[in-house]
C-alpha positions as CSV (number, residue, x, y, z in Angstrom):
1,M,-5.6,24.0,-11.6
2,T,-7.5,26.0,-9.1
3,E,-7.4,26.1,-5.3
4,I,-10.6,24.2,-5.2
5,D,-9.2,21.5,-7.1
6,K,-6.7,20.5,-4.7
7,I,-7.3,17.0,-3.1
8,H,-7.1,16.4,0.6
9,I,-5.9,13.0,1.6
10,I,-6.6,11.9,5.2
11,G,-3.8,9.3,6.2
12,A,-0.5,8.7,4.8
13,G,-0.6,4.9,5.0
14,L,0.2,2.9,2.0
15,A,-3.3,3.6,0.2
16,G,-2.8,7.4,1.0
17,S,0.8,7.4,-0.1
18,E,0.2,5.6,-3.4
19,A,-3.0,7.9,-4.2
20,A,-0.9,11.2,-3.3
21,W,1.8,10.0,-5.6
22,Y,-0.3,9.1,-8.6
23,L,-2.0,12.4,-8.0
24,A,1.1,14.5,-7.6
25,N,2.6,13.2,-10.7
26,R,-0.4,13.9,-12.7
27,G,0.2,17.8,-11.9
28,I,-2.8,17.8,-9.0
29,K,-1.9,19.6,-5.7
30,V,-2.2,17.1,-2.8
31,I,-2.8,18.1,0.8
32,M,-1.8,15.3,3.2
33,H,-3.6,15.0,6.6
34,E,-1.7,12.7,9.1
35,M,-2.2,12.8,12.7
36,R,0.9,10.8,13.2
37,P,3.3,11.4,15.0
38,T,1.3,14.2,17.1
39,K,-1.1,11.3,17.7
40,L,-0.3,7.7,17.4
41,T,-2.4,4.6,16.8
42,P,-2.3,1.5,19.1
43,A,0.0,0.0,16.5
44,H,2.0,2.6,15.0
45,K,5.4,3.8,16.4
46,T,6.4,6.7,14.1
47,G,5.1,9.5,12.1
48,K,6.5,8.1,8.8
49,S,4.3,7.5,5.7
50,A,3.5,3.9,4.9
51,E,4.6,2.3,8.3
52,L,4.2,-1.3,8.4
53,V,2.7,-2.2,11.5
54,C,2.3,-6.1,11.2
55,S,4.6,-8.3,9.1
56,N,7.5,-7.0,7.0
57,S,6.5,-9.3,4.3
58,L,4.6,-8.5,1.3
59,R,4.2,-12.2,0.5
60,S,5.1,-14.0,-2.7
61,D,6.8,-12.2,-5.4
62,D,6.2,-15.0,-8.1
63,Y,4.0,-13.3,-10.8
64,T,3.8,-16.4,-12.9
65,N,2.0,-18.6,-10.3
66,S,0.7,-16.4,-7.5
67,A,-2.2,-14.0,-7.2
68,I,-0.2,-11.5,-4.8
69,G,3.0,-11.9,-6.9
70,L,0.9,-10.9,-9.9
71,L,-0.5,-7.8,-8.3
72,H,3.1,-6.8,-7.5
73,Q,4.1,-7.1,-10.9
74,E,1.0,-5.1,-12.3
75,L,1.8,-2.4,-9.8
76,R,5.3,-2.3,-11.0
77,M,3.9,-1.8,-14.5
78,L,1.7,1.0,-13.3
79,G,4.4,3.1,-11.6
80,S,3.6,2.2,-8.0
81,L,5.6,4.0,-5.4
82,I,5.0,1.4,-2.9
83,M,6.7,-1.3,-5.2
84,E,9.4,1.0,-6.1
85,A,10.0,1.2,-2.3
86,A,9.8,-2.5,-1.7
87,D,12.3,-3.3,-4.4
88,A,14.7,-0.7,-3.2
89,T,14.5,-1.8,0.5
90,K,14.0,-5.6,0.2
91,V,15.7,-8.1,2.4
92,P,16.2,-11.8,1.7
93,A,12.9,-13.8,2.3
94,G,13.1,-16.9,-0.2
95,G,10.5,-16.4,-2.7
96,A,8.7,-13.7,-0.7
97,L,9.2,-10.1,-1.1
98,A,10.1,-8.8,2.4
99,V,11.4,-5.3,3.2
100,D,13.5,-3.5,5.6
101,R,10.7,-2.1,7.6
102,E,12.3,1.3,8.7
103,G,13.9,1.8,5.4
104,F,10.8,1.2,3.3
105,S,8.7,3.7,5.3
106,E,11.6,6.1,5.1
107,Y,12.1,5.8,1.2
108,I,8.3,6.5,0.9
109,D,8.2,9.5,3.5
110,K,11.2,11.3,1.7
111,K,9.5,10.8,-1.8
112,L,6.4,12.3,-0.6
113,H,7.8,15.1,1.4
114,S,10.1,16.3,-1.4
115,H,7.4,16.4,-4.2
116,H,6.4,20.1,-5.1
117,N,2.8,19.0,-5.5
118,I,2.4,17.5,-2.0
119,T,1.9,19.3,1.3
120,F,1.8,17.7,4.8
121,I,-0.4,18.9,7.6
122,N,0.1,16.8,10.9
123,E,-3.0,17.1,12.5
124,E,-6.0,14.8,13.4
125,V,-9.1,15.1,11.1
126,C,-11.9,14.5,13.6
127,E,-14.9,14.3,11.3
128,I,-15.7,13.9,7.4
129,P,-14.9,17.3,5.8
130,N,-17.7,19.1,4.3
131,D,-15.8,22.0,2.9
132,F,-13.3,20.2,0.6
133,K,-14.5,19.5,-3.1
134,H,-12.3,16.4,-3.2
135,T,-11.3,14.2,-0.3
136,I,-9.8,10.9,0.0
137,I,-10.2,8.9,3.2
138,A,-7.4,6.4,3.5
139,S,-7.1,6.4,7.2
140,G,-6.7,2.8,7.4
141,P,-8.3,0.1,9.6
142,L,-6.8,2.0,12.6
143,T,-8.9,5.2,11.9
144,S,-9.1,7.5,14.9
145,P,-12.2,7.0,17.1
146,N,-13.3,10.5,16.4
147,L,-13.3,10.1,12.6
148,I,-14.8,6.6,12.9
149,S,-17.7,8.1,14.8
150,S,-18.1,10.9,12.1
151,I,-17.9,8.0,9.4
152,M,-20.4,5.8,10.9
153,T,-22.9,8.5,11.5
154,E,-22.8,9.4,7.7
155,I,-23.0,5.7,6.5
156,K,-25.7,5.0,9.1
157,G,-23.3,2.2,11.0
158,E,-22.9,0.1,8.0
159,G,-19.6,-0.7,9.1
160,L,-17.9,-3.8,10.5
161,N,-14.8,-4.5,12.8
162,F,-12.2,-7.3,13.1
163,F,-9.1,-7.7,15.2
164,D,-5.6,-7.9,13.9
165,A,-2.4,-9.0,15.5
166,I,1.3,-8.2,15.5
167,A,4.2,-10.8,15.7
168,P,7.2,-10.3,18.1
169,V,10.5,-9.1,16.6
170,V,13.7,-10.6,18.3
171,Y,17.5,-9.3,18.3
172,K,19.3,-11.9,16.1
173,D,22.3,-12.0,18.3
174,S,20.1,-13.2,21.4
175,I,19.3,-16.4,19.5
176,D,21.1,-19.5,20.3
177,F,22.8,-20.9,17.3
178,S,23.7,-24.3,18.9
179,K,20.0,-25.1,18.6
180,A,18.7,-22.8,15.9
181,W,20.0,-22.9,12.2
182,F,19.7,-21.1,9.0
183,Q,17.7,-22.6,6.1
184,S,14.9,-21.7,3.7
185,R,12.1,-24.3,3.5
186,Y,12.8,-26.8,0.6
187,D,16.1,-24.7,0.1
188,K,14.4,-21.9,-1.8
189,G,16.1,-18.7,-1.9
190,D,19.2,-18.2,0.2
191,K,19.7,-20.4,3.2
192,F,20.3,-17.4,5.3
193,D,16.9,-16.0,4.7
194,Y,15.2,-17.8,7.7
195,I,16.6,-18.9,11.1
196,N,14.7,-22.1,12.5
197,C,14.1,-23.1,16.0
198,P,13.4,-26.9,16.4
199,L,10.9,-28.5,18.9
200,S,10.4,-32.2,19.8
201,K,7.1,-33.8,20.1
202,D,7.0,-33.3,23.9
203,Q,8.3,-29.7,23.6
204,Y,5.7,-29.0,20.8
205,Y,2.6,-30.0,23.0
206,N,3.9,-28.5,26.1
207,F,4.4,-25.3,24.0
208,V,0.7,-25.5,22.8
209,E,-0.6,-26.1,26.2
210,E,1.3,-22.9,27.4
211,L,-0.4,-21.1,24.4
212,I,-3.7,-22.1,25.5
213,K,-3.6,-21.4,29.3
214,A,-1.7,-18.1,28.7
215,D,-3.0,-14.8,30.2
216,K,-4.4,-12.8,27.1
217,I,-6.0,-9.6,26.3
218,E,-9.6,-9.9,27.0
219,F,-12.2,-7.9,25.0
220,H,-15.1,-5.7,26.3
221,D,-18.5,-7.3,26.6
222,F,-19.5,-5.1,23.3
223,E,-16.8,-6.3,21.3
224,K,-17.0,-9.3,19.2
225,A,-13.7,-11.1,18.6
226,S,-13.9,-11.5,14.9
227,Y,-10.5,-12.2,13.3
228,F,-9.2,-12.1,9.8
229,D,-8.2,-15.6,9.0
230,G,-5.1,-14.7,7.3
231,C,-3.7,-13.2,10.6
232,L,-4.9,-15.3,13.4
233,P,-3.2,-14.9,16.8
234,I,-1.1,-18.1,17.5
235,E,-3.0,-19.1,20.6
236,V,-6.2,-18.8,18.7
237,M,-4.9,-21.2,16.3
238,A,-3.7,-23.5,19.1
239,E,-7.2,-23.5,20.6
240,R,-8.7,-24.7,17.4
241,G,-6.8,-28.1,17.8
242,K,-3.4,-29.1,19.3
243,D,-2.1,-30.1,15.9
244,T,-3.5,-27.1,14.0
245,L,0.0,-25.3,14.2
246,L,1.9,-28.2,12.6
247,F,-0.1,-27.4,9.5
248,G,0.5,-23.7,9.9
249,P,3.3,-21.6,10.8
250,M,5.1,-24.4,12.9
251,K,5.2,-27.1,9.9
252,P,8.4,-28.9,10.1
253,V,8.6,-30.0,6.3
254,G,11.2,-29.0,3.8
255,L,13.8,-28.6,6.7
256,T,16.9,-30.4,8.1
257,N,18.6,-29.5,11.3
258,P,22.3,-29.7,10.7
259,N,22.7,-29.9,14.4
260,T,20.7,-33.3,14.6
261,P,20.5,-34.3,11.0
262,D,19.5,-37.8,11.7
263,E,16.4,-36.5,13.9
264,Q,13.5,-34.5,12.1
265,P,12.1,-31.9,14.0
266,Y,8.5,-32.4,15.2
267,A,7.7,-28.8,14.7
268,V,9.7,-25.6,14.0
269,V,9.6,-21.8,14.5
270,Q,11.0,-19.8,11.8
271,L,12.3,-16.3,12.1
272,R,12.4,-13.8,9.1
273,Q,14.7,-10.9,8.5
274,D,13.0,-7.9,9.5
275,N,15.7,-5.0,8.7
276,K,18.4,-4.4,6.1
277,E,21.2,-4.8,8.6
278,D,19.9,-8.2,9.7
279,T,20.0,-7.5,13.5
280,L,16.4,-8.1,14.0
281,R,14.3,-11.2,13.2
282,N,10.5,-11.5,13.5
283,M,8.7,-14.6,14.4
284,V,7.0,-15.6,11.3
285,G,3.0,-16.4,12.0
286,F,3.4,-15.7,15.6
287,Q,0.9,-12.7,15.9
288,T,-0.5,-12.7,19.4
289,K,-2.8,-11.2,21.8
290,M,-1.0,-12.6,25.0
291,R,0.0,-10.2,27.5
292,Y,3.6,-9.0,27.3
293,G,4.8,-11.0,30.4
294,E,3.2,-14.1,29.1
295,Q,5.0,-13.6,25.7
296,E,8.4,-13.3,27.2
297,R,8.0,-16.3,29.4
298,I,6.2,-18.6,26.8
299,F,8.4,-17.7,23.6
300,R,11.5,-18.4,25.6
301,K,10.4,-22.0,25.9
302,I,11.2,-22.2,22.3
303,P,14.6,-24.0,21.8
304,G,17.2,-21.3,20.7
305,L,15.1,-18.4,22.1
306,E,15.6,-19.2,25.9
307,N,17.6,-15.9,26.2
308,A,15.8,-14.0,23.4
309,V,15.8,-10.3,23.7
310,F,12.8,-8.8,22.1
311,A,13.0,-5.5,20.1
312,R,9.0,-5.6,19.9
313,L,6.5,-7.6,21.5
314,G,3.2,-8.7,19.8
315,G,-0.1,-7.0,20.2
316,I,-3.4,-6.8,19.0
317,H,-5.7,-3.9,17.7
318,K,-9.2,-3.6,16.2
319,N,-9.6,-2.9,12.5
320,T,-12.5,-0.9,11.0
321,F,-13.9,-1.3,7.4
322,I,-17.0,-0.2,5.7
323,K,-19.6,-2.2,3.5
324,S,-17.9,-0.9,0.3
325,P,-20.2,-2.7,-2.3
326,I,-23.5,-0.9,-1.0
327,L,-21.8,2.3,0.2
328,L,-19.5,3.1,-2.7
329,D,-20.0,3.9,-6.3
330,D,-18.0,2.6,-9.2
331,N,-15.3,5.4,-8.6
332,L,-15.2,4.3,-5.0
333,R,-16.9,7.6,-3.9
334,L,-19.4,7.6,-1.1
335,K,-23.0,7.6,-2.5
336,S,-24.2,10.0,0.0
337,K,-21.3,12.4,-0.4
338,P,-19.5,11.9,-3.8
339,N,-16.9,14.4,-2.9
340,I,-15.7,11.8,-0.5
341,S,-13.7,8.7,-1.7
342,F,-12.4,5.8,0.4
343,A,-9.2,3.8,-0.4
344,G,-7.2,1.1,1.6
345,Q,-8.0,-1.3,4.2
346,I,-11.0,0.7,5.5
347,T,-12.8,-0.4,2.2
348,G,-12.6,-4.2,3.1
349,C,-9.5,-5.0,1.1
350,E,-6.8,-7.0,3.1
351,G,-3.1,-6.9,2.9
352,Y,-0.4,-4.1,2.2
353,V,-0.1,-4.4,-1.5
354,E,-3.9,-4.8,-2.0
355,S,-4.4,-1.5,0.2
356,A,-1.7,0.2,-2.0
357,S,-3.5,-0.9,-5.3
358,T,-6.8,0.6,-4.0
359,G,-4.9,3.9,-3.3
360,L,-3.6,3.9,-6.9
361,L,-7.0,3.2,-8.4
362,V,-8.7,6.1,-6.5
363,G,-5.8,8.4,-7.4
364,Y,-6.5,7.6,-11.0
365,F,-10.4,7.8,-10.5
366,K,-10.0,11.4,-8.9
367,A,-7.2,12.7,-11.5
368,C,-9.8,11.7,-14.4
369,E,-12.4,13.6,-12.5
370,I,-10.4,16.8,-11.9
371,L,-9.0,16.7,-15.4
372,S,-12.1,15.9,-17.1
373,Q,-10.9,12.6,-18.7
374,E,-13.0,9.4,-19.3
375,I,-12.1,6.8,-16.8
376,A,-11.0,3.1,-18.0
377,Y,-11.8,0.6,-15.4
378,P,-9.3,-2.1,-14.6
379,P,-9.9,-5.4,-16.6
380,E,-11.4,-8.2,-14.3
381,T,-9.1,-10.5,-15.5
382,T,-6.2,-8.7,-13.8
383,A,-5.0,-8.9,-10.0
384,I,-5.9,-5.1,-9.5
385,G,-9.2,-5.6,-11.3
386,S,-10.1,-8.6,-9.0
387,V,-9.4,-6.3,-5.8
388,Y,-11.6,-3.5,-7.3
389,K,-14.4,-6.3,-8.1
390,H,-14.4,-7.3,-4.4
391,L,-15.0,-3.9,-3.2
392,R,-18.0,-3.4,-5.9
393,D,-19.8,-6.6,-6.4
394,D,-19.4,-8.8,-3.3
395,T,-22.8,-10.5,-3.2
396,N,-22.6,-11.6,0.5
397,I,-23.1,-8.4,1.8
398,D,-24.3,-9.5,5.4
399,D,-21.2,-11.2,6.0
400,Y,-19.0,-8.8,3.8
401,Q,-15.3,-9.5,5.0
402,P,-11.8,-8.1,4.2
403,M,-10.2,-10.3,1.5
404,N,-6.7,-10.7,0.1
405,V,-6.2,-11.0,-3.7
406,N,-6.8,-14.7,-4.7
407,F,-7.4,-16.7,-7.9
408,G,-11.2,-17.3,-6.8
409,L,-11.9,-13.6,-7.7
410,F,-10.7,-14.1,-11.1
411,P,-13.1,-14.9,-14.2
412,L,-12.6,-18.4,-15.2
413,I,-10.6,-19.3,-18.2
414,S,-12.7,-19.3,-21.3
415,G,-13.7,-23.2,-21.9
416,E,-12.5,-24.1,-18.5
417,I,-14.1,-27.0,-16.8
418,T,-13.8,-27.1,-13.0
419,S,-14.4,-29.9,-10.4
420,N,-14.8,-29.7,-6.6
421,G,-13.0,-26.4,-6.6
422,K,-9.7,-27.8,-7.7
423,F,-7.3,-26.4,-10.2
424,R,-7.3,-28.4,-13.7
425,K,-4.7,-28.8,-15.9
426,I,-5.4,-26.9,-19.2
427,K,-3.3,-27.9,-22.2
428,G,-0.5,-29.1,-19.8
429,M,-0.6,-25.9,-17.7
430,D,-1.8,-25.1,-14.3
431,R,-4.7,-22.8,-14.2
432,K,-2.9,-20.5,-12.1
433,I,-0.2,-20.1,-14.6
434,L,-2.7,-19.3,-17.4
435,Y,-4.5,-16.6,-15.3
436,C,-1.2,-14.8,-14.5
437,K,-0.3,-14.8,-18.2
438,R,-3.6,-13.6,-19.2
439,A,-3.6,-10.8,-16.6
440,I,-0.2,-9.7,-17.7
441,D,-1.3,-9.4,-21.3
442,D,-4.5,-7.7,-20.3
443,I,-3.0,-5.2,-18.0
444,K,-0.3,-3.7,-20.6
445,P,-2.8,-1.7,-22.5
446,W,-4.6,-0.5,-19.4
447,A,-1.4,0.6,-17.9
448,E,-0.5,2.4,-21.1
449,K,-3.6,4.5,-20.6
450,I,-3.3,5.4,-16.7
451,R,0.4,5.4,-16.2
452,M,1.7,8.7,-15.2
């Protein structure tokens, strides 16, 4: 390995961390460029690798019936550092895989800093490097304005933006348990996984009115407020219809309030464990762009949170991504500069685990390039293959949007008949179950080829 074959990775988020881990374990020297903590983004609080800035949940961990759970399992089979850290720092969350936010980041940071093939440089990279033979840009959707400007110049403006929001975090001991109670929806998982705050009909509609009237962060005239549907601010959901939240984060189904067992709550706010010690709880689905004072005033109207102490209030930031299908080649390299690869949410994937999966893919592609090995692309029938396919084959390029892994990206089961977009039973089994089974079977031989 020569000095020129070192790989420079810009950004130590989930994708950059996953790429670095894969490459380092293949014997390739990695230089990690991370501007934090010298310079923070609008959402990050630390200089640790793979810091989670929104939810602490990696979503469902069921790999027999869920696309994201399937991606979890595939990454485990591929030796993913992100999944190793998640499993080591998980906290109770019913059927979801949630992690101790600080422990998760600390685990990954220690692994990377202690690896003999990885060197960290804490400085801002202000423009696309021209003097490195191999560079991976994994700077995330919060890429610094200087680097974004350089990227946009290179890709001739073929980029889009959307806004992402963060949910508040509450100190658990400030919750009033004479009104709130512990229970997982439909009693899935441990009953202590979620804390529930009930609202009556009048309380719910008054709360919605407060959300709609609240003082919010306004955008500049040149900014278009385009949100990712999977992370809408709570007040934006309220503005779409006064009952919208009843079918979203405030749905009351599957829950019984032991304080008033004969009275069904009209709406419920859930709080999920945010750290290992269970001293912090985040408000599930309550990402917001309301100003801080408004958040404290309005959220304390929720029964059980009248005296809530907030460890972190919600916020909003602009995410940036590129039109990967027309800008990147099959190895996720920039067509105009093949020495530059892209990974993570800046490519247009959405979600923590999806971001990590692209980091692993790019790490593998670069390792093959440096070690002069033939590339085996991920099977399209797998979850990681469907994420890759979205970055390469999205046909609606004019409205190219970030996307989570989902079964709509998977090839149909052979011989399947579909109707009105609904899942059909095939030989007595749900299509999702068959997709998962097929993916696990198909990932095994590919994993044997690429696993470190």
